[in-house]
KOLVEX-279542 format. One record per residue (C-alpha): x negated, y, z negated. Coordinates in steps of 0.1 Angstrom, whole numbers, always signed. Example, Ala and Ser with C-alpha at 12.3 -4.5 7.8 and 13.67 -1.06 7.14 Angstrom:
BEGIN
<tortor><X>-123</X><Y>-45</Y><Z>-78</Z></tortor>
<tortor><X>-137</X><Y>-11</Y><Z>-71</Z></tortor>
//
This chain:
BEGIN
<tortor><X>-50</X><Y>+26</Y><Z>+152</Z></tortor>
<tortor><X>-78</X><Y>+50</Y><Z>+167</Z></tortor>
<tortor><X>-116</X><Y>+47</Y><Z>+157</Z></tortor>
<tortor><X>-130</X><Y>+77</Y><Z>+141</Z></tortor>
<tortor><X>-148</X><Y>+99</Y><Z>+160</Z></tortor>
<tortor><X>-187</X><Y>+101</Y><Z>+164</Z></tortor>
<tortor><X>-183</X><Y>+141</Y><Z>+143</Z></tortor>
<tortor><X>-157</X><Y>+128</Y><Z>+118</Z></tortor>
<tortor><X>-175</X><Y>+130</Y><Z>+87</Z></tortor>
<tortor><X>-179</X><Y>+103</Y><Z>+64</Z></tortor>
<tortor><X>-157</X><Y>+108</Y><Z>+37</Z></tortor>
<tortor><X>-130</X><Y>+112</Y><Z>+60</Z></tortor>
<tortor><X>-136</X><Y>+86</Y><Z>+84</Z></tortor>
<tortor><X>-135</X><Y>+57</Y><Z>+52</Z></tortor>
<tortor><X>-101</X><Y>+67</Y><Z>+46</Z></tortor>
<tortor><X>-89</X><Y>+51</Y><Z>+83</Z></tortor>
<tortor><X>-76</X><Y>+23</Y><Z>+81</Z></tortor>
<tortor><X>-43</X><Y>-1</Y><Z>+62</Z></tortor>
<tortor><X>-37</X><Y>+2</Y><Z>+26</Z></tortor>
<tortor><X>-9</X><Y>-21</Y><Z>+4</Z></tortor>
<tortor><X>-4</X><Y>-18</Y><Z>-32</Z></tortor>
<tortor><X>+20</X><Y>-10</Y><Z>-59</Z></tortor>
<tortor><X>+33</X><Y>+19</Y><Z>-71</Z></tortor>
<tortor><X>+45</X><Y>+27</Y><Z>-105</Z></tortor>
<tortor><X>+58</X><Y>-7</Y><Z>-120</Z></tortor>
<tortor><X>+70</X><Y>-27</Y><Z>-88</Z></tortor>
<tortor><X>+78</X><Y>-6</Y><Z>-59</Z></tortor>
<tortor><X>+54</X><Y>-24</Y><Z>-25</Z></tortor>
<tortor><X>+41</X><Y>+1</Y><Z>-12</Z></tortor>
<tortor><X>+15</X><Y>+7</Y><Z>+27</Z></tortor>
<tortor><X>-4</X><Y>+33</Y><Z>+36</Z></tortor>
<tortor><X>-16</X><Y>+31</Y><Z>+71</Z></tortor>
<tortor><X>-40</X><Y>+60</Y><Z>+86</Z></tortor>
<tortor><X>-42</X><Y>+56</Y><Z>+125</Z></tortor>
<tortor><X>-62</X><Y>+87</Y><Z>+132</Z></tortor>
<tortor><X>-90</X><Y>+110</Y><Z>+111</Z></tortor>
<tortor><X>-100</X><Y>+141</Y><Z>+128</Z></tortor>
<tortor><X>-135</X><Y>+162</Y><Z>+120</Z></tortor>
<tortor><X>-117</X><Y>+190</Y><Z>+100</Z></tortor>
<tortor><X>-99</X><Y>+164</Y><Z>+77</Z></tortor>
<tortor><X>-66</X><Y>+166</Y><Z>+96</Z></tortor>
<tortor><X>-49</X><Y>+126</Y><Z>+97</Z></tortor>
<tortor><X>-20</X><Y>+106</Y><Z>+112</Z></tortor>
<tortor><X>-7</X><Y>+85</Y><Z>+86</Z></tortor>
<tortor><X>+23</X><Y>+62</Y><Z>+82</Z></tortor>
<tortor><X>+38</X><Y>+56</Y><Z>+49</Z></tortor>
<tortor><X>+63</X><Y>+27</Y><Z>+34</Z></tortor>
<tortor><X>+77</X><Y>+13</Y><Z>+0</Z></tortor>
<tortor><X>+97</X><Y>-12</Y><Z>-4</Z></tortor>
<tortor><X>+133</X><Y>-17</Y><Z>-25</Z></tortor>
<tortor><X>+127</X><Y>-10</Y><Z>-61</Z></tortor>
<tortor><X>+159</X><Y>-17</Y><Z>-86</Z></tortor>
<tortor><X>+140</X><Y>-2</Y><Z>-118</Z></tortor>
<tortor><X>+139</X><Y>+31</Y><Z>-96</Z></tortor>
<tortor><X>+171</X><Y>+29</Y><Z>-75</Z></tortor>
<tortor><X>+154</X><Y>+34</Y><Z>-42</Z></tortor>
<tortor><X>+154</X><Y>+15</Y><Z>-8</Z></tortor>
<tortor><X>+126</X><Y>+7</Y><Z>+18</Z></tortor>
<tortor><X>+122</X><Y>+31</Y><Z>+40</Z></tortor>
<tortor><X>+91</X><Y>+46</Y><Z>+65</Z></tortor>
<tortor><X>+79</X><Y>+79</Y><Z>+79</Z></tortor>
<tortor><X>+50</X><Y>+93</Y><Z>+100</Z></tortor>
<tortor><X>+35</X><Y>+124</Y><Z>+89</Z></tortor>
<tortor><X>+0</X><Y>+143</Y><Z>+89</Z></tortor>
<tortor><X>-21</X><Y>+142</Y><Z>+60</Z></tortor>
<tortor><X>-49</X><Y>+166</Y><Z>+49</Z></tortor>
<tortor><X>-79</X><Y>+150</Y><Z>+37</Z></tortor>
<tortor><X>-100</X><Y>+176</Y><Z>+16</Z></tortor>
<tortor><X>-126</X><Y>+172</Y><Z>-16</Z></tortor>
<tortor><X>-124</X><Y>+132</Y><Z>-16</Z></tortor>
<tortor><X>-85</X><Y>+135</Y><Z>-13</Z></tortor>
<tortor><X>-57</X><Y>+129</Y><Z>+9</Z></tortor>
<tortor><X>-29</X><Y>+148</Y><Z>-1</Z></tortor>
<tortor><X>+5</X><Y>+146</Y><Z>+21</Z></tortor>
<tortor><X>+28</X><Y>+171</Y><Z>+9</Z></tortor>
<tortor><X>+51</X><Y>+201</Y><Z>+20</Z></tortor>
<tortor><X>+70</X><Y>+197</Y><Z>+49</Z></tortor>
<tortor><X>+49</X><Y>+165</Y><Z>+59</Z></tortor>
<tortor><X>+65</X><Y>+146</Y><Z>+27</Z></tortor>
<tortor><X>+94</X><Y>+132</Y><Z>+43</Z></tortor>
<tortor><X>+107</X><Y>+114</Y><Z>+9</Z></tortor>
<tortor><X>+133</X><Y>+143</Y><Z>-4</Z></tortor>
<tortor><X>+127</X><Y>+133</Y><Z>-41</Z></tortor>
<tortor><X>+85</X><Y>+137</Y><Z>-39</Z></tortor>
<tortor><X>+67</X><Y>+168</Y><Z>-38</Z></tortor>
<tortor><X>+33</X><Y>+154</Y><Z>-32</Z></tortor>
<tortor><X>+14</X><Y>+120</Y><Z>-26</Z></tortor>
<tortor><X>-24</X><Y>+117</Y><Z>-33</Z></tortor>
<tortor><X>-49</X><Y>+91</Y><Z>-30</Z></tortor>
<tortor><X>-86</X><Y>+91</Y><Z>-39</Z></tortor>
<tortor><X>-113</X><Y>+65</Y><Z>-42</Z></tortor>
<tortor><X>-121</X><Y>+47</Y><Z>-71</Z></tortor>
<tortor><X>-139</X><Y>+15</Y><Z>-49</Z></tortor>
<tortor><X>-150</X><Y>+6</Y><Z>-18</Z></tortor>
<tortor><X>-123</X><Y>-6</Y><Z>-11</Z></tortor>
<tortor><X>-96</X><Y>+9</Y><Z>-33</Z></tortor>
<tortor><X>-73</X><Y>+39</Y><Z>-33</Z></tortor>
<tortor><X>-59</X><Y>+55</Y><Z>-65</Z></tortor>
<tortor><X>-23</X><Y>+65</Y><Z>-56</Z></tortor>
<tortor><X>-6</X><Y>+96</Y><Z>-76</Z></tortor>
<tortor><X>+28</X><Y>+107</Y><Z>-64</Z></tortor>
<tortor><X>+45</X><Y>+138</Y><Z>-79</Z></tortor>
<tortor><X>+82</X><Y>+142</Y><Z>-80</Z></tortor>
<tortor><X>+102</X><Y>+170</Y><Z>-78</Z></tortor>
<tortor><X>+114</X><Y>+162</Y><Z>-112</Z></tortor>
<tortor><X>+84</X><Y>+165</Y><Z>-125</Z></tortor>
<tortor><X>+75</X><Y>+133</Y><Z>-134</Z></tortor>
<tortor><X>+43</X><Y>+113</Y><Z>-121</Z></tortor>
<tortor><X>+37</X><Y>+77</Y><Z>-107</Z></tortor>
<tortor><X>+4</X><Y>+60</Y><Z>-98</Z></tortor>
<tortor><X>-9</X><Y>+29</Y><Z>-86</Z></tortor>
<tortor><X>-35</X><Y>+12</Y><Z>-67</Z></tortor>
<tortor><X>-37</X><Y>+3</Y><Z>-33</Z></tortor>
<tortor><X>-57</X><Y>-24</Y><Z>-18</Z></tortor>
<tortor><X>-73</X><Y>-26</Y><Z>+18</Z></tortor>
<tortor><X>-99</X><Y>-8</Y><Z>+45</Z></tortor>
<tortor><X>-107</X><Y>-2</Y><Z>+84</Z></tortor>
<tortor><X>-110</X><Y>-42</Y><Z>+85</Z></tortor>
<tortor><X>-75</X><Y>-59</Y><Z>+83</Z></tortor>
<tortor><X>-88</X><Y>-88</Y><Z>+68</Z></tortor>
<tortor><X>-98</X><Y>-69</Y><Z>+37</Z></tortor>
<tortor><X>-61</X><Y>-65</Y><Z>+30</Z></tortor>
<tortor><X>-50</X><Y>-105</Y><Z>+38</Z></tortor>
<tortor><X>-20</X><Y>-101</Y><Z>+15</Z></tortor>
<tortor><X>-10</X><Y>-76</Y><Z>+45</Z></tortor>
<tortor><X>-24</X><Y>-89</Y><Z>+70</Z></tortor>
<tortor><X>-40</X><Y>-122</Y><Z>+89</Z></tortor>
<tortor><X>-27</X><Y>-158</Y><Z>+92</Z></tortor>
<tortor><X>-4</X><Y>-156</Y><Z>+62</Z></tortor>
<tortor><X>+14</X><Y>-120</Y><Z>+69</Z></tortor>
<tortor><X>+36</X><Y>-92</Y><Z>+52</Z></tortor>
<tortor><X>+35</X><Y>-72</Y><Z>+89</Z></tortor>
<tortor><X>+40</X><Y>-35</Y><Z>+78</Z></tortor>
<tortor><X>+68</X><Y>-28</Y><Z>+102</Z></tortor>
<tortor><X>+90</X><Y>-52</Y><Z>+80</Z></tortor>
<tortor><X>+91</X><Y>-27</Y><Z>+55</Z></tortor>
<tortor><X>+118</X><Y>-8</Y><Z>+76</Z></tortor>
<tortor><X>+125</X><Y>-35</Y><Z>+107</Z></tortor>
<tortor><X>+147</X><Y>-66</Y><Z>+100</Z></tortor>
<tortor><X>+160</X><Y>-69</Y><Z>+134</Z></tortor>
<tortor><X>+130</X><Y>-94</Y><Z>+153</Z></tortor>
<tortor><X>+117</X><Y>-130</Y><Z>+143</Z></tortor>
<tortor><X>+91</X><Y>-119</Y><Z>+159</Z></tortor>
<tortor><X>+72</X><Y>-84</Y><Z>+150</Z></tortor>
<tortor><X>+37</X><Y>-68</Y><Z>+150</Z></tortor>
<tortor><X>+12</X><Y>-72</Y><Z>+120</Z></tortor>
<tortor><X>-10</X><Y>-42</Y><Z>+108</Z></tortor>
<tortor><X>-35</X><Y>-60</Y><Z>+129</Z></tortor>
<tortor><X>-19</X><Y>-58</Y><Z>+160</Z></tortor>
<tortor><X>-10</X><Y>-96</Y><Z>+165</Z></tortor>
<tortor><X>+25</X><Y>-110</Y><Z>+170</Z></tortor>
<tortor><X>+39</X><Y>-130</Y><Z>+141</Z></tortor>
<tortor><X>+67</X><Y>-154</Y><Z>+145</Z></tortor>
<tortor><X>+82</X><Y>-165</Y><Z>+112</Z></tortor>
<tortor><X>+91</X><Y>-201</Y><Z>+101</Z></tortor>
<tortor><X>+115</X><Y>-216</Y><Z>+83</Z></tortor>
<tortor><X>+111</X><Y>-226</Y><Z>+45</Z></tortor>
<tortor><X>+137</X><Y>-246</Y><Z>+28</Z></tortor>
<tortor><X>+142</X><Y>-241</Y><Z>-8</Z></tortor>
<tortor><X>+158</X><Y>-262</Y><Z>-30</Z></tortor>
<tortor><X>+183</X><Y>-249</Y><Z>-64</Z></tortor>
<tortor><X>+213</X><Y>-258</Y><Z>-80</Z></tortor>
<tortor><X>+248</X><Y>-240</Y><Z>-78</Z></tortor>
<tortor><X>+241</X><Y>-216</Y><Z>-105</Z></tortor>
<tortor><X>+210</X><Y>-206</Y><Z>-93</Z></tortor>
<tortor><X>+225</X><Y>-198</Y><Z>-57</Z></tortor>
<tortor><X>+251</X><Y>-180</Y><Z>-77</Z></tortor>
<tortor><X>+229</X><Y>-159</Y><Z>-94</Z></tortor>
<tortor><X>+204</X><Y>-153</Y><Z>-64</Z></tortor>
<tortor><X>+237</X><Y>-142</Y><Z>-41</Z></tortor>
<tortor><X>+248</X><Y>-116</Y><Z>-65</Z></tortor>
<tortor><X>+214</X><Y>-103</Y><Z>-67</Z></tortor>
<tortor><X>+213</X><Y>-103</Y><Z>-26</Z></tortor>
<tortor><X>+243</X><Y>-86</Y><Z>-27</Z></tortor>
<tortor><X>+232</X><Y>-60</Y><Z>-50</Z></tortor>
<tortor><X>+200</X><Y>-53</Y><Z>-30</Z></tortor>
<tortor><X>+223</X><Y>-50</Y><Z>+4</Z></tortor>
<tortor><X>+203</X><Y>-76</Y><Z>+19</Z></tortor>
<tortor><X>+214</X><Y>-114</Y><Z>+30</Z></tortor>
<tortor><X>+204</X><Y>-145</Y><Z>+10</Z></tortor>
<tortor><X>+175</X><Y>-155</Y><Z>+29</Z></tortor>
<tortor><X>+162</X><Y>-120</Y><Z>+29</Z></tortor>
<tortor><X>+163</X><Y>-116</Y><Z>-3</Z></tortor>
<tortor><X>+148</X><Y>-149</Y><Z>-17</Z></tortor>
<tortor><X>+116</X><Y>-144</Y><Z>+12</Z></tortor>
<tortor><X>+114</X><Y>-107</Y><Z>+0</Z></tortor>
<tortor><X>+112</X><Y>-115</Y><Z>-40</Z></tortor>
<tortor><X>+90</X><Y>-147</Y><Z>-29</Z></tortor>
<tortor><X>+65</X><Y>-128</Y><Z>-13</Z></tortor>
<tortor><X>+64</X><Y>-101</Y><Z>-39</Z></tortor>
<tortor><X>+57</X><Y>-127</Y><Z>-63</Z></tortor>
<tortor><X>+27</X><Y>-146</Y><Z>-45</Z></tortor>
<tortor><X>+16</X><Y>-107</Y><Z>-39</Z></tortor>
<tortor><X>+13</X><Y>-98</Y><Z>-75</Z></tortor>
<tortor><X>+2</X><Y>-127</Y><Z>-81</Z></tortor>
<tortor><X>-29</X><Y>-123</Y><Z>-58</Z></tortor>
<tortor><X>-33</X><Y>-88</Y><Z>-64</Z></tortor>
<tortor><X>-37</X><Y>-94</Y><Z>-110</Z></tortor>
<tortor><X>-56</X><Y>-125</Y><Z>-107</Z></tortor>
<tortor><X>-83</X><Y>-127</Y><Z>-136</Z></tortor>
<tortor><X>-104</X><Y>-155</Y><Z>-124</Z></tortor>
<tortor><X>-126</X><Y>-145</Y><Z>-92</Z></tortor>
<tortor><X>-146</X><Y>-171</Y><Z>-75</Z></tortor>
<tortor><X>-181</X><Y>-162</Y><Z>-58</Z></tortor>
<tortor><X>-198</X><Y>-188</Y><Z>-37</Z></tortor>
<tortor><X>-236</X><Y>-192</Y><Z>-44</Z></tortor>
<tortor><X>-249</X><Y>-181</Y><Z>-10</Z></tortor>
<tortor><X>-232</X><Y>-145</Y><Z>-16</Z></tortor>
<tortor><X>-242</X><Y>-144</Y><Z>-58</Z></tortor>
<tortor><X>-274</X><Y>-122</Y><Z>-54</Z></tortor>
<tortor><X>-253</X><Y>-97</Y><Z>-32</Z></tortor>
<tortor><X>-227</X><Y>-94</Y><Z>-58</Z></tortor>
<tortor><X>-250</X><Y>-92</Y><Z>-84</Z></tortor>
<tortor><X>-267</X><Y>-58</Y><Z>-60</Z></tortor>
<tortor><X>-232</X><Y>-44</Y><Z>-60</Z></tortor>
<tortor><X>-226</X><Y>-46</Y><Z>-96</Z></tortor>
<tortor><X>-258</X><Y>-34</Y><Z>-105</Z></tortor>
<tortor><X>-258</X><Y>-4</Y><Z>-83</Z></tortor>
<tortor><X>-259</X><Y>+33</Y><Z>-97</Z></tortor>
<tortor><X>-220</X><Y>+44</Y><Z>-105</Z></tortor>
<tortor><X>-203</X><Y>+64</Y><Z>-74</Z></tortor>
<tortor><X>-198</X><Y>+102</Y><Z>-85</Z></tortor>
<tortor><X>-164</X><Y>+103</Y><Z>-68</Z></tortor>
<tortor><X>-152</X><Y>+146</Y><Z>-63</Z></tortor>
<tortor><X>-114</X><Y>+134</Y><Z>-57</Z></tortor>
<tortor><X>-114</X><Y>+117</Y><Z>-91</Z></tortor>
<tortor><X>-125</X><Y>+147</Y><Z>-112</Z></tortor>
<tortor><X>-105</X><Y>+171</Y><Z>-93</Z></tortor>
<tortor><X>-73</X><Y>+147</Y><Z>-104</Z></tortor>
<tortor><X>-91</X><Y>+149</Y><Z>-137</Z></tortor>
<tortor><X>-92</X><Y>+183</Y><Z>-144</Z></tortor>
<tortor><X>-55</X><Y>+193</Y><Z>-133</Z></tortor>
<tortor><X>-27</X><Y>+199</Y><Z>-156</Z></tortor>
<tortor><X>-1</X><Y>+176</Y><Z>-155</Z></tortor>
<tortor><X>+29</X><Y>+183</Y><Z>-141</Z></tortor>
<tortor><X>+54</X><Y>+179</Y><Z>-172</Z></tortor>
<tortor><X>+26</X><Y>+204</Y><Z>-191</Z></tortor>
<tortor><X>+34</X><Y>+234</Y><Z>-170</Z></tortor>
//
């Protein structure tokens, strides 16, 4: 990660950071904007997990994106996922990006990714309990680097199941082409992250209440990128 230079406009610099969320119905996705430049070019890492629903397998790659009019776009030669035409990200909150992917088949899938410049913002991706980005594409090491840059050592967690449950888990892990322990670990983390992202009750400490009210009552923010996306004709109508 490279801190944006002083000449990088704020509307471009705000994309810098790590972002994680759900793409479509069940695909865990990560976007890391490693560096941004004053002309809107950005070096990014994109990664996504396996999906039984869409029949896709985890992958990752580095590419150069373009930021213009409030939208970060990965397209053309920079798009290294064969079945995708483009990926676009626009802010719909201070620490939230709305992701839109356009497929070569004409389909469009969207999702929300959370994060920011401070890796602590995305507690489900970094921190003391970490689902490391590098795990999306490298399962060979017991100690790996988190988005925040620190080493994370794996721990042993025992789970008790009966014979039928074990047989079911083994069959599912075989279909996913992974080990039983990796399958259980990954699915448990996916469920935990989904519960955290979809939580309905958020407790706000008394000392933070005034700041929360000020944030909630601030004037609505006009987001040029979302306006542009709303004016675009859907691919399936062309």
